[in-house]
N, C-alpha and C positions, 0 to 999 in steps of 0.2 A: 220677499212676500210678507204681508202682515202676519204676525205670529198666530192670531186667531184663525186665519184662513189656513195656515200651515196645519194647525190642529184639526180643522175640519177636513182637509184633504187626507190627513193621516187616518182619521176615523173612517172616512169614505172608503179608503183603500182596503180596510179590514172588514167591510160589511159583505155579507153574502147576498145573493140575489133575493133569497127569501126574506132576509132582514130588511132589505130595501123596500120590498113589497109591503112589509108590515109597517115601516115608517111612513110610507105614502098613505096607507090606510089611516094611521094615527093622525096624519096632518090634513085629513079631508075637511075638517072644520076651519082650517086656516088658509089652505091653498085651493084655488079653483080647480075644477075637474080637468079642464084643458091643459093647464100648467102641469098638473100631476101626470097626465098622460104623456107629456113630452119629457118627463124626468126619466133618465136611463141610468144614472149613477147617483150615489149619495151626495157628492159635492154639488151636483146640480140642484138637488132639493135644498141643500143648505144655502146656496146662492139665492134661491127664491125667498127663503125665510129671512135672509139678510136684507134683501131689497125691500121687503115688507116691514122691516124693523121688528120682526117677531123674534129675531135672534141677533144678539150683539155680544161683543167681548165682555162688556160690563154686566150683561144680563144673560146668564147661561142656564137659567132655570128650565127653559124648554128643552134644550139639548140634554140636560141631566135627566129630565123626565122620559125623554125618548129612549135614551140608552138604558135607563132602568127598566123600561117596558120590554126591552130586548134581553134583559138580564145579562148585559155585557159588562161585567164588573171590571174587566181589563180596560175597556174604553172609559169607564167611569173613573178609574184610577188615572188614566191619561188626562182627563179633564181636571181632576184634583191637582195634578202636577202643574198643569197650565195655570190654574187659579193661584196656586202657591207662588209660582214664578211671577205672575202679574202683581200679586201683593208685594213681593219683594221689590219689584221694579217701581211700584208706586211709592214705597218707603224711600227708595233711593232718590227718586225725583223730588220728593218732599224735602229731603235733606239738602239736595242740590239747590232747590229754590230758596231755602233758608239762607244758605251761604251766599247765593246771588243777591238776595235782598240786602244783606250786610254790605256787600261791595258797592251796590248801587247807592245805598244810603250814605256811604262814606265819600262817594265820588261825583254824584250827579249835581248836587248843589242847587243853585237858583233856577236851573233849567228843568226842574222837576215837573213843572206844569206842562211843558211841551211833551215830555215823555208820558205823563199821565194821560194827556189827550190822545196821544198815538195809541195807547193801550186801551182806549175806549172809555176812560173815566169821564163822566159828564162834567160840564162846567159848574153845574150846581153842586156836585159832590166835591169838586176841587175847592170851591168857595167855602163849603162846610168844613173841609179839612183845614183850610187856612184859619178859619175862625176858632177851630178847636185847638190848634197848635200854633198860636201867633208868634211864639219866640223859639220854636224848636224846629229848625229846618229838616233835620234828619228824621224826625218823627213824622213830619208832613210827607216826606218821600215814602217812608215805610207804610204809612196809612194808605197812601194812594196805591201802593203795590198790593196791600191787603184787599182793597176794594176790587182791584183787577182780578186777583186770585179768587175772590169770592164769587165774582160774576162768571169767570171762565170755568171754575171747578176743575174737572179732570183735564180740560184743555189748557190749563195754565202750566206752561213748561218753561224751562230755562231757554230752550231754543226760541220760543216766542219772545222772551225778554231780550235776547241777543238781537233778534231781527228788529225789534222796536228801537233798541239802542242805536243800531246802525242806521236805521231810517231817520233817526234824529241827529245823525252825525256825531254820535257819542262813541266813536270807534275805540278809543282808549279804554273806556269802561267796559265795552263789549268784549275786548280782548282780555281784560282782567277776569271777567266772569267765565269766559271759555277756558282760560288757563287754570282757574281754580277748579272748575268742573273736571277737567282732564286730570289734574293732580289727585282729586278725590277718587276718581274712577280707577286710576292706576294704584292708588293706595289700597283700595278695596278689592282690587283684582277682578273687578266686574267685567273688564273688557276682554278677559281671557275665557269667559264662560258664555256660551250661547244661551240666549233666553229660552230657546226651545231645544232641548237636548235631542229630541227625535226629529229635528228639522231634516237632517240628512237621511233619515230613515223613512221619510214619506214615500210611499210606494208609487211607482210609475206604471204599474200594471193596469190593465183594462178592466179589472174587477170592479164591481159597483162600490 
């Protein structure tokens, strides 16, 4: 399950009936009356807010405000832990992308345009990159990756790069990227730590 949904289920399991009622009252300006009437548990309310884009893993302000209104400092601490873990994960992904960029720049060569197009870089931007770096192939590759990363933002991942490489039949480069990422994760010991330490603690009770 998505780590943010794990968090929301964990929060839901620790809400009393009275607290759920208070949350529904606080969300009257965001959620329609009929939808609120159908909500019987906290995670159902959170799902509605997720569907409406009022609540997202990258934007937890609403959840923080709701928990603060309930004076549930323990659940606020749980949210803090989630955000700290997400920040650490983002830093790891950034480091992995940097390493992947280096491997791709060293190995893709003249086929960089095909990869750039598959990553969604426009022909106009590709032409601009060629004009900017007429004699530096590696820098052309790197700049095309920067353009892709800038457009994708948080959606720019090593997995996305590997998928694009394989779609372009650059399987050797894709293998090198995956091997480097695995080596980095093993070195950092990140594969031995769950991103949500309380994942297994999410209650299965019928409490709201």
